[in-house]
C-alpha positions as CSV (number, residue, x, y, z in Angstrom):
1,L,0.0,0.0,0.0
2,L,2.9,2.3,0.8
3,G,4.5,1.7,-2.6
4,A,1.3,2.4,-4.4
5,A,0.8,5.7,-2.5
6,F,4.5,6.6,-3.3
7,G,3.9,5.8,-7.0
8,Y,0.7,7.9,-7.1
9,C,2.5,10.8,-5.5
10,F,5.5,10.5,-7.8
11,H,3.2,10.5,-10.8
12,V,1.2,13.6,-9.7
13,V,4.4,15.5,-8.9
14,S,6.0,14.5,-12.2
15,Q,3.0,15.6,-14.2
16,F,2.9,18.9,-12.4
17,V,6.6,19.5,-13.2
18,I,6.2,18.6,-16.8
19,A,3.2,20.8,-17.2
20,A,4.9,23.7,-15.5
21,R,8.0,23.4,-17.7
22,D,6.0,23.5,-21.0
23,V,7.9,20.7,-22.5
24,C,8.7,21.4,-26.2
25,D,7.1,24.9,-26.0
26,V,3.7,23.5,-26.8
27,L,1.8,26.2,-25.0
28,Q,3.9,28.9,-26.6
29,A,3.2,27.5,-30.0
30,L,-0.5,27.2,-29.4
31,A,-0.6,30.8,-28.1
32,S,1.1,32.1,-31.1
33,L,-1.3,30.3,-33.4
34,E,-4.2,31.7,-31.6
35,E,-2.9,35.2,-31.8
36,S,-1.9,35.3,-35.5
37,L,-4.4,33.0,-37.2
38,D,-6.8,34.9,-39.4
39,K,-9.6,33.6,-41.7
40,Q,-7.4,33.3,-44.8
41,E,-4.7,31.5,-42.9
42,T,-7.2,29.1,-41.4
43,C,-8.7,28.4,-44.9
44,R,-5.2,27.7,-46.2
45,I,-4.6,25.2,-43.4
46,F,-7.9,23.5,-44.2
47,D,-6.9,23.2,-47.8
48,E,-3.6,21.6,-46.9
49,L,-5.4,19.1,-44.7
50,L,-7.9,18.2,-47.4
51,A,-5.0,17.5,-49.7
52,V,-3.4,15.0,-47.5
53,P,-4.7,11.4,-48.1
54,P,-6.0,9.9,-44.8
55,R,-4.5,6.9,-43.2
56,L,-6.5,4.9,-40.5
57,T,-4.6,2.6,-38.1
58,I,-6.6,0.1,-36.2
59,E,-5.0,-1.8,-33.2
60,A,-6.7,-4.8,-31.8
61,E,-5.8,-6.8,-28.7
62,A,-7.3,-10.2,-27.5
63,Y,-6.9,-10.7,-23.9
64,Y,-8.4,-12.4,-20.9
65,T,-8.3,-11.8,-17.1
66,V,-7.9,-14.2,-14.3
67,T,-9.0,-13.4,-10.8
68,S,-7.7,-15.4,-7.9
69,S,-7.9,-15.2,-4.1
70,D,-5.3,-16.4,-1.6
71,H,-5.9,-15.9,2.1
72,G,-8.4,-13.1,1.5
73,R,-6.1,-11.2,-0.9
74,R,-7.7,-10.9,-4.4
75,T,-5.5,-10.4,-7.5
76,T,-6.5,-10.0,-11.1
77,T,-4.0,-10.7,-13.8
78,T,-4.5,-9.8,-17.5
79,Y,-3.0,-12.1,-20.2
80,V,-2.7,-10.9,-23.8
81,D,-3.2,-13.6,-26.3
82,H,-2.7,-11.6,-29.5
83,K,-2.0,-8.1,-30.7
84,E,-2.4,-6.9,-34.3
85,T,-2.1,-3.6,-36.1
86,S,-3.6,-2.8,-39.6
87,E,-3.2,0.3,-41.6
88,F,-5.8,1.4,-44.2
89,E,-4.8,4.1,-46.6
90,F,-7.4,6.1,-48.6
91,S,-6.9,8.2,-51.7
92,S,-9.0,11.1,-50.6
93,W,-11.5,12.3,-48.0
94,Q,-14.4,14.8,-47.7
95,A,-15.5,16.8,-44.8
96,V,-19.3,16.5,-44.2
97,S,-19.6,18.4,-41.0
98,G,-21.2,21.4,-42.5
99,R,-20.1,25.1,-42.7
100,L,-17.9,26.6,-40.1
101,V,-19.4,29.8,-38.6
102,G,-17.1,32.8,-39.5
103,L,-15.2,30.9,-42.1
104,D,-17.5,31.2,-45.1
105,C,-14.4,31.9,-47.2
106,C,-13.3,28.3,-46.8
107,D,-14.4,25.8,-49.4
108,I,-14.5,22.8,-47.0
109,L,-17.5,21.0,-48.4
C-alpha cells in the first residue's frame, strides 16, 4: 500500500513539473497560433489538410483476465493472447460536418 501511495504521489508531482515546464514549448506554439491566425490562414490550413490522403490505423488486442484469491487477498491478472495492427490508406476524404461559422471563405465541403 505504501508503494502504491508513493507511486501515485510521484506521478502527480512529475505531471505537475512537466506541465509547469511547457515541454517542447507547446503552450507557446498554441498561443502564437491563436494570436496570429486569421480567416485566410485558417482556410489555407484546411486546404492543406484536405489535400493529405487519410490513413487509418486500427490496433486490436485479444486478452483475458484471471482473478484469484489467496488468504483473503484478491488479485487480477491480464493475459494478452494476440495483438495486431492494420493500416488502411485512402486516396481522398471529404468533410461532411457542414459550414464553419465565421469561415465562409473556406471551401470545405
